[in-house]
BANU-866372 format. One record per residue: residue number from 1; chain; x, y, z of N, C-alpha, C in turn. Coordinates in steps of 0.2 Angstrom, whole numbers, m for minus. Each point is the difference from the previous one (the first is absolute). Layout:
REM residues N
- NUM A X Y Z X Y Z X Y Z
...
***
This chain:
REM residues 446
- 1 A 97 407 m241 m7 m2 m1 0 m6 m5
- 2 A 3 1 m5 0 m6 m5 3 m6 3
- 3 A 5 1 4 3 m6 4 m5 m3 4
- 4 A m4 4 4 m5 m3 4 m5 m5 m4
- 5 A m2 3 m5 m5 m3 m4 3 m7 m3
- 6 A 6 0 m2 4 m6 m3 0 m5 6
- 7 A 2 2 6 0 m5 5 m7 m3 2
- 8 A m5 4 0 m6 m2 1 m3 m5 m5
- 9 A 2 2 m6 m2 m5 m6 4 m6 1
- 10 A 6 0 2 4 m6 1 m3 m5 5
- 11 A m3 3 5 m3 m4 6 m6 m3 m3
- 12 A m4 4 m3 m7 m3 m3 1 m5 m4
- 13 A 5 0 m5 2 m5 m5 2 m6 4
- 14 A 4 1 5 3 m6 4 m6 m4 3
- 15 A m4 4 4 m6 m3 3 m4 m4 m4
- 16 A m2 4 m6 m4 m4 m5 3 m6 m3
- 17 A 7 0 0 3 m6 m3 2 m5 5
- 18 A m2 1 6 2 m5 5 6 2 4
- 19 A 2 6 0 5 3 4 6 m4 0
- 20 A 2 m1 m7 6 m4 m1 6 5 0
- 21 A m1 7 0 6 4 0 3 1 6
- 22 A 6 2 1 3 0 6 m3 5 5
- 23 A m4 5 m3 m3 5 5 m6 m3 4
- 24 A m2 m6 m2 m7 m3 4 1 m7 2
- 25 A 5 m2 3 1 m7 2 m4 m2 6
- 26 A m4 m6 0 m4 m2 5 4 m6 4
- 27 A m2 0 6 3 m6 4 m2 m7 m2
- 28 A 4 m5 0 m1 m7 m3 m6 m3 4
- 29 A m4 m4 m3 m6 m3 4 3 m8 1
- 30 A m1 m2 6 1 m7 2 m6 m4 0
- 31 A 0 m7 m3 m6 m4 0 m2 m2 7
- 32 A m7 0 0 m3 m2 7 0 m7 1
- 33 A 3 m2 5 1 m8 2 m6 m2 3
- 34 A m3 m6 m2 m6 m2 3 1 m3 7
- 35 A m5 0 4 1 m3 7 0 m7 0
- 36 A 5 m3 2 1 m8 0 m6 m3 3
- 37 A m2 m6 m3 m6 m4 3 3 m4 6
- 38 A m4 0 5 2 m4 6 m5 m6 0
- 39 A 4 m6 m2 m4 m6 0 m1 m4 6
- 40 A m5 m4 1 m1 m4 6 m1 m7 m3
- 41 A 0 m5 5 m1 m7 m2 m2 m4 6
- 42 A m3 m5 m1 m2 m5 5 5 m5 1
- 43 A 1 m2 6 5 m5 2 m4 m5 4
- 44 A 0 m7 m2 m3 m5 4 5 m4 3
- 45 A 1 0 6 5 m4 4 7 2 m4
- 46 A 1 6 m1 6 3 m2 2 m1 m8
- 47 A m5 m3 m3 1 m1 m7 m5 5 m4
- 48 A 2 3 m6 m5 4 m3 m5 m4 m4
- 49 A m6 3 1 m6 m4 m3 m4 5 m4
- 50 A m4 m3 m5 m5 4 m4 m5 m4 m3
- 51 A m5 2 m2 m6 m4 m3 m4 m3 5
- 52 A 1 m6 2 m4 m4 5 4 m4 4
- 53 A m1 0 6 3 m5 5 m4 m3 5
- 54 A 2 m5 3 m4 m4 5 5 1 7
- 55 A m4 1 5 4 2 6 m4 m5 6
- 56 A 4 0 6 m2 m3 6 0 5 5
- 57 A m3 m3 6 0 5 6 7 1 2
- 58 A 5 m4 m2 7 2 2 4 4 m5
- 59 A m3 2 m6 3 4 m5 1 7 2
- 60 A 5 3 m3 2 7 2 0 4 m7
- 61 A m5 4 m1 m1 4 m6 2 8 2
- 62 A 5 2 m4 3 7 2 m1 4 m7
- 63 A m1 7 1 1 5 m5 6 4 1
- 64 A 4 0 m5 7 3 1 0 6 m5
- 65 A 3 6 2 1 6 m5 7 1 m2
- 66 A 1 3 m6 6 2 m2 4 5 4
- 67 A m3 4 4 3 5 5 m5 1 6
- 68 A 2 2 5 m4 1 6 m6 5 m2
- 69 A m6 m2 3 m6 4 m1 m3 1 7
- 70 A m4 5 1 m3 1 6 m6 m4 1
- 71 A m1 m3 6 m6 m4 1 m7 4 m2
- 72 A m4 m4 m4 m6 3 m2 0 3 m7
- 73 A 6 0 m3 1 3 m7 m2 m5 m5
- 74 A m2 m7 2 m2 m5 m5 m6 m3 3
- 75 A m5 m2 m4 m6 m3 3 m1 m7 m3
- 76 A m1 m5 5 m2 m7 m3 m7 0 m1
- 77 A m2 m3 m6 m7 m2 m1 m1 m7 m1
- 78 A m5 m3 3 m2 m7 0 m7 0 m4
- 79 A 1 m4 m6 m6 0 m4 m3 6 m2
- 80 A 4 5 m1 m2 7 m2 m1 5 5
- 81 A m1 m2 6 m2 4 6 6 2 4
- 82 A 1 6 2 6 2 3 0 m3 7
- 83 A 5 m3 2 1 m3 7 2 6 5
- 84 A m2 0 6 2 5 5 8 1 0
- 85 A 2 6 2 7 1 0 4 m5 5
- 86 A m4 m2 5 3 m5 5 2 m7 m3
- 87 A m3 m1 m7 1 m7 m3 7 m1 m2
- 88 A 4 5 m1 7 0 m1 4 1 6
- 89 A 5 m5 2 4 1 5 7 3 m2
- 90 A 1 6 0 6 3 m3 6 m1 4
- 91 A 6 m1 m4 6 m1 3 2 7 2
- 92 A 4 0 6 2 7 3 4 4 m5
- 93 A 4 m3 m5 4 5 m5 m4 1 m6
- 94 A m7 m2 0 m4 2 m6 1 m3 m6
- 95 A 5 m6 0 1 m3 m7 m4 m6 m2
- 96 A m5 m1 5 m5 m6 m2 m5 0 6
- 97 A m5 m4 m2 m6 m1 5 m2 m8 m1
- 98 A m2 m3 6 m2 m6 0 m8 0 m2
- 99 A m2 m5 m4 m7 0 m1 m3 m6 3
- 100 A m5 1 5 m3 m5 4 m4 m5 m4
- 101 A 1 m6 2 m4 m5 m4 m6 m4 4
- 102 A 0 2 7 m4 m4 5 m7 1 m2
- 103 A m2 6 m3 m7 1 m2 m3 m4 m6
- 104 A 5 m3 m4 m3 m3 m6 m3 m7 2
- 105 A m5 m1 m4 m4 m7 1 3 m5 m5
- 106 A 1 m6 3 3 m5 m5 m4 m1 m6
- 107 A 3 m1 m5 m3 m2 m7 m4 5 m3
- 108 A 1 6 2 m4 6 m3 5 5 m2
- 109 A 1 0 m7 6 5 m2 m2 7 1
- 110 A 5 3 2 0 8 2 5 3 m5
- 111 A m3 6 m3 5 4 m4 3 6 4
- 112 A 6 0 1 4 5 3 3 4 m5
- 113 A 0 7 2 3 5 m5 2 6 5
- 114 A 4 4 m3 3 6 3 m2 6 m4
- 115 A m3 5 4 m1 7 m3 5 5 3
- 116 A 3 4 m4 4 5 2 1 6 m5
- 117 A 2 6 2 1 5 m4 7 0 m4
- 118 A 0 2 m6 7 0 m3 5 4 4
- 119 A 6 m2 0 3 m5 m4 0 m7 2
- 120 A m4 m2 5 0 m7 2 m4 m3 m4
- 121 A 2 m6 m3 m4 m4 m4 m1 m7 3
- 122 A m6 m2 1 m2 m7 3 3 m6 m4
- 123 A 0 m5 3 3 m6 m3 m5 m4 m5
- 124 A m6 3 0 m6 m4 m3 m3 m5 4
- 125 A m6 m2 m2 m5 m4 5 3 m6 1
- 126 A m1 m3 6 3 m7 2 m6 m4 2
- 127 A m2 m5 m3 m5 m4 3 2 m5 5
- 128 A m2 0 6 2 m4 5 m5 m5 3
- 129 A 2 m6 0 m5 m5 2 3 m4 6
- 130 A m4 1 6 2 m4 6 m2 m7 0
- 131 A 5 m5 2 m2 m7 0 0 m2 8
- 132 A m4 m4 2 m1 m2 7 6 m3 2
- 133 A 1 1 7 6 m3 3 m3 m4 6
- 134 A 2 m7 0 m3 m5 4 5 m2 6
- 135 A m2 m1 6 4 m3 5 2 m7 m1
- 136 A 5 m2 3 2 m7 0 2 m2 7
- 137 A m1 m7 2 2 m2 6 8 m1 1
- 138 A 2 0 6 7 0 1 3 m7 m3
- 139 A m3 m5 0 2 m6 m2 1 m1 m8
- 140 A m2 5 m4 0 0 m7 7 0 m3
- 141 A 5 3 4 7 1 m2 0 5 m6
- 142 A m4 5 0 0 5 m6 4 6 2
- 143 A 2 4 m5 3 7 2 m5 5 m3
- 144 A 1 6 3 m4 6 m2 0 1 m8
- 145 A m6 1 m2 0 2 m8 m1 m7 m4
- 146 A 0 m6 4 m1 m6 m4 m6 0 m5
- 147 A 1 m2 m6 m6 m1 m4 m1 m7 m1
- 148 A m6 m3 2 m1 m7 1 0 m3 m7
- 149 A 2 m6 0 0 m4 m6 m4 m6 2
- 150 A m6 m1 m3 m5 m5 1 m1 m2 8
- 151 A m4 4 3 m2 m2 7 m4 m7 0
- 152 A 1 m4 5 m4 m6 1 m6 1 4
- 153 A m6 m2 m2 m6 1 4 m3 m7 1
- 154 A 1 m2 6 m2 m7 3 m6 0 4
- 155 A m5 m4 m3 m6 0 4 0 m5 6
- 156 A m2 3 5 1 m4 7 m7 m1 3
- 157 A m2 m6 2 m7 0 3 0 2 7
- 158 A m6 1 3 m1 1 7 m6 m3 3
- 159 A m1 m6 m2 m5 m4 4 3 m3 6
- 160 A m4 m2 5 3 m3 6 5 m5 m1
- 161 A m1 m5 m4 5 m5 m1 7 3 m3
- 162 A 0 6 m3 6 2 m3 4 4 5
- 163 A m3 2 6 4 4 5 4 m5 4
- 164 A 6 2 2 4 6 m2 3 0 m7
- 165 A 1 5 m3 3 0 m7 7 2 0
- 166 A 3 m1 m5 8 1 m1 1 6 m5
- 167 A 5 4 2 2 5 m6 m3 6 0
- 168 A m6 1 3 m3 7 0 4 5 3
- 169 A 3 m1 5 4 6 3 5 3 m4
- 170 A 3 m4 m5 5 2 m4 m2 3 m6
- 171 A m7 1 m1 m3 3 m6 1 8 0
- 172 A 0 3 m6 0 7 0 m7 3 1
- 173 A m5 m3 m4 m7 2 1 m4 m7 0
- 174 A m5 1 4 m5 m6 1 m7 3 m1
- 175 A m3 m2 m5 m8 1 m1 m4 m5 3
- 176 A m5 2 4 m4 m5 3 m7 1 m2
- 177 A m4 m5 m2 m7 1 m3 m4 m6 2
- 178 A m7 1 0 m4 m6 1 0 m4 m6
- 179 A 1 m7 1 0 m5 m6 m8 m2 0
- 180 A m2 m4 5 m7 m2 0 m1 m2 7
- 181 A m6 m1 3 m2 m2 6 3 3 6
- 182 A 1 7 m1 3 4 5 7 m2 2
- 183 A 3 m3 m5 7 m2 1 5 4 m5
- 184 A 5 3 3 4 4 m4 6 m4 m4
- 185 A 3 3 m5 5 m2 m3 5 6 m1
- 186 A 7 m2 m1 5 6 0 4 m1 m7
- 187 A 2 5 m3 5 0 m5 6 4 3
- 188 A 5 m4 1 7 3 2 4 2 m5
- 189 A 2 6 m1 4 3 m5 8 1 2
- 190 A 4 m3 m3 7 0 1 4 4 m5
- 191 A 3 5 1 4 4 m5 7 m3 0
- 192 A 3 m2 5 7 m3 1 0 m7 2
- 193 A 3 m1 6 1 m7 2 m6 m3 2
- 194 A m1 m7 m1 m6 m4 2 3 m4 5
- 195 A m4 m1 6 3 m4 5 0 m8 m2
- 196 A 3 m4 5 1 m7 m2 m7 m4 0
- 197 A m5 3 3 m6 m4 0 m6 5 m1
- 198 A m5 m1 m4 m6 4 m1 m6 m4 m1
- 199 A m5 1 4 m6 m4 m1 m4 0 6
- 200 A m5 m5 0 m3 m4 m6 m2 5 m6
- 201 A 2 m2 m6 m2 3 m6 m7 m3 m2
- 202 A m5 5 m2 m6 m2 m3 m2 3 m6
- 203 A m6 m1 m2 m2 2 m7 m1 8 m1
- 204 A 1 2 m6 m1 7 m2 m8 2 1
- 205 A m1 7 1 m6 3 m1 0 6 m4
- 206 A m5 3 m1 m1 5 m5 4 6 2
- 207 A 3 1 6 4 5 2 7 0 m3
- 208 A 2 m6 m2 7 m2 m3 1 3 m6
- 209 A m5 0 m5 2 3 m7 1 8 1
- 210 A m3 3 5 1 7 1 7 1 3
- 211 A 2 m4 5 6 1 3 6 m2 m4
- 212 A m1 m5 m5 6 m2 m4 1 6 m5
- 213 A m5 3 m3 2 5 m5 2 7 4
- 214 A m3 1 6 2 6 3 7 1 2
- 215 A 3 m6 2 7 0 3 5 m4 m5
- 216 A m3 m2 m6 4 m3 m5 3 m6 3
- 217 A m4 m4 3 3 m6 3 m2 m6 m2
- 218 A 2 m6 2 m2 m7 m1 m4 m2 6
- 219 A m6 m3 m1 m4 m2 5 1 m8 1
- 220 A 1 m3 6 1 m7 1 m6 m2 4
- 221 A m4 m5 m2 m5 m3 4 m1 m7 m3
- 222 A m4 m4 4 0 m7 m1 m5 m2 m6
- 223 A m5 4 m1 m5 m1 m5 m5 6 0
- 224 A m6 m1 m4 m4 5 m1 m7 m3 m2
- 225 A m5 3 1 m7 m2 m2 m1 1 m7
- 226 A m5 m3 m3 m1 1 m7 m2 7 m2
- 227 A m4 4 4 m2 6 m1 6 5 0
- 228 A 5 m1 6 5 5 0 6 m2 m5
- 229 A 0 m6 m2 5 m2 m5 m1 3 m7
- 230 A m6 2 m1 m2 4 m6 4 6 m1
- 231 A 1 4 6 3 6 0 8 m1 1
- 232 A 2 m5 4 7 m1 1 3 m3 m6
- 233 A m3 m3 m4 3 m3 m7 m2 4 m6
- 234 A m4 6 1 m2 4 m5 m5 m3 m5
- 235 A m4 m4 2 m5 m4 m5 m6 4 m1
- 236 A 0 5 m3 m6 4 m2 2 7 m2
- 237 A m5 4 m3 2 6 m3 1 6 6
- 238 A m2 m2 6 1 5 5 5 m2 5
- 239 A 4 m5 m2 6 m2 4 6 0 m4
- 240 A 6 0 4 6 m1 m2 4 m5 4
- 241 A 5 m4 m2 4 m4 4 4 3 5
- 242 A 0 m3 6 3 2 6 7 m4 1
- 243 A 5 4 1 7 m4 1 m1 m4 7
- 244 A 0 m6 m1 m2 m4 6 3 m7 0
- 245 A 1 m4 5 2 m7 1 m4 m4 4
- 246 A m4 m5 m2 m4 m4 4 3 m6 1
- 247 A m1 m3 6 2 m7 2 m2 m5 m5
- 248 A m7 1 m2 m2 m5 m5 3 0 m7
- 249 A 4 5 m1 3 0 m7 7 3 1
- 250 A 4 m4 5 6 2 1 6 m5 m1
- 251 A 3 1 m6 5 m5 m2 7 1 4
- 252 A 0 5 4 7 1 3 0 m1 7
- 253 A m5 m3 3 0 m2 7 1 6 4
- 254 A m3 5 m1 0 6 5 m4 0 6
- 255 A m4 m5 0 m4 m2 6 1 m7 3
- 256 A m1 m1 6 1 m6 3 m6 m1 6
- 257 A m1 m6 1 m5 m2 6 3 m3 6
- 258 A m2 2 6 3 m2 6 m4 m6 3
- 259 A 3 m5 3 m4 m5 3 m4 2 7
- 260 A 2 5 3 m3 1 6 m6 5 1
- 261 A m3 1 m6 m6 3 m1 m5 m3 m5
- 262 A m6 0 1 m5 m3 m4 m1 4 m6
- 263 A m1 m4 m6 m2 3 m6 m7 4 1
- 264 A m1 6 m2 4 4 m5 4 5 3
- 265 A 2 m1 7 3 5 3 8 m1 1
- 266 A 2 m4 m5 7 m2 1 5 2 m6
- 267 A m2 4 m4 4 3 m6 4 5 2
- 268 A 7 0 m1 4 6 2 5 1 m6
- 269 A 3 6 0 6 1 m4 6 2 4
- 270 A 6 1 m3 6 2 4 3 5 m4
- 271 A 5 4 4 3 5 m4 4 m2 m6
- 272 A 3 m5 0 4 m2 m5 m4 m2 m6
- 273 A m6 m3 1 m4 m2 m5 m4 6 m3
- 274 A m2 4 4 m4 6 m2 4 5 m4
- 275 A 6 1 3 5 5 m3 2 m2 m7
- 276 A m1 m6 m2 2 m2 m7 m5 3 m5
- 277 A m6 1 3 m5 3 m5 2 7 m3
- 278 A 4 3 4 1 7 m2 4 0 m7
- 279 A 4 m5 m1 4 m1 m6 m4 m4 m5
- 280 A m4 m5 2 m4 m4 m4 m6 3 m4
- 281 A m3 5 4 m6 4 m2 1 7 1
- 282 A 6 3 m2 1 7 2 m5 4 m4
- 283 A m2 6 4 m5 4 m3 4 7 0
- 284 A m3 5 m4 3 6 m1 0 4 7
- 285 A 5 4 1 0 4 7 m6 3 1
- 286 A m3 0 7 m5 4 2 1 7 m1
- 287 A m6 4 m1 1 7 0 m1 3 7
- 288 A 5 m1 4 1 2 7 7 m1 2
- 289 A 2 3 6 6 m2 3 m1 m2 7
- 290 A 5 m3 3 m1 m3 7 6 3 4
- 291 A m2 2 6 5 3 4 m1 m3 7
- 292 A 5 m5 2 m1 m4 6 2 4 6
- 293 A 3 6 m1 2 3 7 m3 7 1
- 294 A m6 1 m3 m4 6 0 m4 1 7
- 295 A 1 6 3 m4 1 5 m7 2 m2
- 296 A m5 m1 4 m7 2 m2 m1 7 1
- 297 A m5 3 m4 m2 7 1 m4 1 7
- 298 A 1 5 3 m3 2 6 m7 3 m2
- 299 A m4 1 5 m6 4 m1 m7 m4 2
- 300 A 1 m6 2 m6 m4 3 m2 2 7
- 301 A m6 m2 1 m3 2 7 1 m6 4
- 302 A 1 1 7 1 m6 4 m6 m4 0
- 303 A 1 m7 0 m6 m4 m1 1 m7 3
- 304 A m5 m3 3 1 m7 2 2 m4 m6
- 305 A 3 m6 1 1 m5 m6 m6 m2 m3
- 306 A 0 m2 m6 m6 m1 m4 m3 m7 2
- 307 A m6 m1 m1 m4 m6 0 m3 m1 m6
- 308 A 0 m7 m3 m3 m1 m6 m5 m6 1
- 309 A m6 2 2 m5 m6 2 m2 m4 m6
- 310 A 0 3 m6 m2 m4 m6 5 m6 m1
- 311 A 7 2 2 5 m5 m1 1 m4 6
- 312 A m3 1 6 1 m3 6 7 2 3
- 313 A 3 6 m2 7 1 2 0 6 4
- 314 A 4 1 5 2 5 4 7 1 1
- 315 A 2 7 2 7 1 1 1 4 6
- 316 A 6 m1 3 2 4 6 7 3 m3
- 317 A 1 6 4 6 4 m3 5 0 5
- 318 A 6 m2 m2 6 0 4 4 6 m1
- 319 A 0 5 4 4 7 m2 7 m1 0
- 320 A 3 m4 4 7 m1 0 3 m3 m7
- 321 A m4 m4 m3 3 m3 m7 m4 4 m5
- 322 A m5 4 1 m4 4 m5 m4 m5 m4
- 323 A m2 m6 2 m3 m5 m3 m7 m2 2
- 324 A m5 m2 m5 m6 m2 2 0 m8 0
- 325 A m2 m3 6 0 m7 1 m7 m3 m2
- 326 A 0 m5 m4 m6 m2 m3 m3 m6 4
- 327 A m6 0 1 m4 m5 3 m6 m2 m5
- 328 A m1 m7 0 m5 m3 m4 m5 m4 4
- 329 A m6 2 m1 m6 m4 4 2 0 8
- 330 A 3 6 2 1 1 7 7 m3 2
- 331 A 4 m3 m4 6 m4 2 6 4 m4
- 332 A 6 0 4 6 3 m4 1 m4 m6
- 333 A 1 4 m6 1 m3 m6 8 m1 m1
- 334 A 2 m6 0 7 m2 1 3 m3 m7
- 335 A 7 1 0 3 m3 m6 2 m8 1
- 336 A m1 m4 m5 1 m7 1 7 m2 2
- 337 A 5 4 m3 7 m2 1 3 3 7
- 338 A m1 7 1 3 3 5 m5 0 7
- 339 A m6 m1 m1 m5 0 5 m1 7 3
- 340 A 3 5 m3 m1 7 2 m7 3 m3
- 341 A m3 4 4 m6 3 m2 1 5 m6
- 342 A m4 m1 m6 1 4 m6 m1 7 2
- 343 A 4 5 m3 m1 7 1 1 4 m6
- 344 A m3 6 m1 0 4 m5 2 7 2
- 345 A 4 3 m4 1 7 1 m6 5 m2
- 346 A m3 m2 m5 m6 4 m2 m6 m5 m2
- 347 A m6 2 3 m6 m3 m2 m5 4 m3
- 348 A m2 m2 m6 m5 4 m4 m7 m4 0
- 349 A m5 4 1 m7 m2 m2 m2 3 m6
- 350 A m1 m4 m5 m1 2 m7 m8 m1 m2
- 351 A m4 5 0 m7 m1 m1 m1 1 m8
- 352 A m3 m6 m3 m1 0 m7 m7 m3 m2
- 353 A m2 2 m6 m6 m3 m2 1 m7 m2
- 354 A m5 m4 1 1 m8 m2 m7 m2 m3
- 355 A 0 m6 m4 m6 m2 m3 1 m8 0
- 356 A m5 m3 m2 0 m8 m1 3 m1 m7
- 357 A 5 m4 0 4 m2 m6 m5 m4 m5
- 358 A m5 m3 3 m5 m3 m5 1 m7 m1
- 359 A 5 m3 4 1 m8 m1 2 m2 7
- 360 A m1 m7 1 1 m3 6 8 m1 1
- 361 A 2 2 6 7 0 1 2 m7 4
- 362 A m5 m2 4 1 m6 4 m6 m5 m2
- 363 A 2 m6 m3 m5 m4 m2 m4 m4 6
- 364 A 4 m1 5 m3 m4 6 m6 4 4
- 365 A 1 7 0 m5 4 4 m3 5 m5
- 366 A 2 1 m6 m4 4 m4 2 8 0
- 367 A 5 1 4 1 8 1 3 3 m7
- 368 A m3 6 m1 2 3 m6 7 4 1
- 369 A 3 1 m6 6 4 0 m1 7 2
- 370 A 4 3 4 0 7 2 5 4 m5
- 371 A m3 5 m3 4 4 m5 0 7 3
- 372 A 6 2 2 2 6 3 2 5 m5
- 373 A m3 6 0 1 5 m5 6 4 2
- 374 A 6 m2 m2 6 3 3 3 6 m3
- 375 A m3 2 m6 2 6 m4 m4 6 1
- 376 A 3 6 1 m4 6 1 3 3 6
- 377 A m5 2 5 2 3 6 m5 m1 5
- 378 A 2 1 6 m5 m1 6 3 2 7
- 379 A m4 m1 5 3 1 7 4 m5 2
- 380 A 5 2 5 4 m5 3 2 3 7
- 381 A 2 m4 4 3 2 7 7 m3 0
- 382 A 5 4 1 7 m2 0 2 0 7
- 383 A 2 m5 3 3 0 7 7 m1 0
- 384 A 4 4 4 7 0 0 2 4 6
- 385 A 5 m3 4 3 4 6 m6 2 5
- 386 A m5 m4 1 m5 2 5 m5 5 m2
- 387 A 0 2 m7 m4 5 m2 m4 m3 m6
- 388 A m5 4 m2 m4 m2 m6 m1 6 m5
- 389 A 1 m1 m6 m2 5 m5 m6 m2 m4
- 390 A m5 4 0 m6 m1 m4 2 2 m8
- 391 A 2 m5 m3 3 1 m7 m5 m2 m6
- 392 A 3 1 m6 m4 m2 m6 5 m4 m4
- 393 A m2 m6 m1 4 m5 m5 m1 2 m7
- 394 A 5 m1 m4 m1 1 m7 4 m6 m3
- 395 A m3 m3 m6 3 m5 m4 m3 0 m7
- 396 A 4 1 m5 m2 0 m7 m4 6 m1
- 397 A m3 0 m6 m3 6 m3 m7 1 3
- 398 A m4 m4 0 m7 1 2 m4 m7 2
- 399 A m6 1 3 m3 m6 1 m3 m3 m6
- 400 A 0 m7 m1 m2 m3 m6 6 m1 m5
- 401 A 6 2 2 5 m1 m5 2 m7 1
- 402 A 1 m4 m6 2 m7 0 7 m1 4
- 403 A 0 m5 3 6 m2 5 6 0 m4
- 404 A 0 m2 m7 6 0 m4 3 6 m3
- 405 A m4 6 1 2 6 m2 4 4 5
- 406 A 0 m2 6 3 4 6 7 m3 1
- 407 A 5 4 0 7 m3 2 3 5 5
- 408 A m4 2 5 2 4 5 m3 m2 7
- 409 A 4 0 5 m2 m3 7 m5 5 3
- 410 A m2 m2 6 m4 5 4 4 5 4
- 411 A m2 6 0 3 5 4 m5 4 4
- 412 A 2 4 5 m5 3 4 1 8 1
- 413 A m5 4 0 0 7 1 m3 1 7
- 414 A 4 5 4 m3 1 7 m6 5 m1
- 415 A m2 3 6 m6 4 0 0 6 m3
- 416 A 6 2 m2 1 7 m4 2 m2 m7
- 417 A 0 m6 m2 1 m2 m7 7 m2 m2
- 418 A 5 1 5 7 m1 m1 1 m7 0
- 419 A 5 m3 m3 2 m7 0 2 m2 7
- 420 A m2 m5 2 1 m3 6 6 m5 0
- 421 A 6 1 3 5 m4 m1 0 m5 6
- 422 A 0 m7 m2 0 m5 5 7 m2 2
- 423 A 1 m1 6 6 m2 3 3 m7 m2
- 424 A 6 m1 1 3 m6 m2 m2 m6 5
- 425 A m1 m6 m3 m3 m5 4 m6 m3 m3
- 426 A m2 m6 3 m6 m3 m3 m6 4 0
- 427 A m3 0 m5 m7 4 m1 m5 m5 m1
- 428 A m5 0 4 m6 m5 0 m6 4 m2
- 429 A m3 m2 m6 m6 3 m3 m6 m4 0
- 430 A m5 2 4 m6 m4 1 m5 3 m6
- 431 A m2 m4 m4 m5 2 m6 m7 m1 3
- 432 A m4 5 1 m6 m1 3 m5 3 m5
- 433 A m5 m5 m2 m5 2 m5 m5 5 4
- 434 A m3 5 m3 m5 4 2 m6 m3 1
- 435 A m2 m1 7 m6 m4 1 1 m8 0
- 436 A 6 m2 0 1 m7 0 m2 m4 6
- 437 A 0 4 6 m2 m3 6 m7 m3 0
- 438 A m4 2 m5 m7 m3 m1 1 m7 m3
- 439 A 5 m2 m4 0 m6 m3 7 m3 0
- 440 A 3 m1 6 7 m3 0 1 m7 m2
- 441 A m5 m4 m1 0 m7 m2 1 0 m7
- 442 A m4 4 m4 0 0 m7 m3 7 m3
- 443 A 2 3 m5 m2 6 m2 m7 m1 m3
- 444 A m2 m6 m2 m7 m1 m3 m5 1 5
- 445 A 1 1 7 m4 1 5 m2 8 1
- 446 A 4 4 m3 m1 7 1 m5 3 m5
***
């Protein structure tokens, strides 16, 4: 009996003392190992990125995981809102997913992030900004992904005595607009090679400060009116100097006059003269990229080729070459050197507000300067491959923005709001003032 009590007392003491006695050994406890964190990261064109990046329509953004995950286990958010599960294109082995960029609008930063349950940890937010991708003509001699260094913007007239002109077929972009007296003028933009002969070159108009800043280029023209010169030379609180070269102030002989045409329709430049300007007056790279081999986006509706009565221009479409052949005042519009009819891969009708610049552009007839409001957004028709897209054009931040504050070119959204990709080849843009058909001679008549 006493032995039993002694044993019981022993066990009680041992328990109370932490069971250190041999009669009360406990199994050893192993420390709990934390579940390892599964990290993810963004790759842009196979390189890790974080913070803020700029992308193009050719960029490849990918989300990669430290171990295979099942589809749907992570959620992509765009500006704080969850994107649909279909927004991520998962790899078959679950080790990553492609992040589509096609829905991003140029120059509007988007904040991308990843939400997931532990142990998956997102890479942190990534600010993505899309920049516009512009087409180029086959004659430019450019490779895909080319970032232009100082495009040349040459002003070419389109009065009767100026036709046929030289060099327009080899441009990458041509802007056409009314100068005065129902006569149009063009600004031909060259990202790469400039042909041997371009002209006849004429004086600048108020469209040129906008285009020079938008494309970060140098404008070449023979002269300028006093009113337009105020903005071209930055002579006022609401103006800034435009990178330009005028024949009247040209120490480098970048222009020349030909004897076979009457003044003032005989001023020209050449490729070797013009291309010197790229180094003599180099500008910062434009905030866009150029892709000379890009196919255009599908989705347009079958349509007859465009007619532009305000510019006295019409087009016919050649399906075999996928080109729009241009006519002017009812006659084929031909190149002075080759004699071939000028053609464009894409024709754009750009509808913009306009107003009277407030000064006389032409002293002999009294026509006032046309001021096209090229910043903001508005309707456009984009013709390509025998179809038309009723698009929306965008350039700069908002209407009324000063021309010198915008450093981004025009881009287009389709009817669903997605970026419209223009195909490689010459793009011809007709700038049409809203209601300008009422006053084609001079805006002072509107």
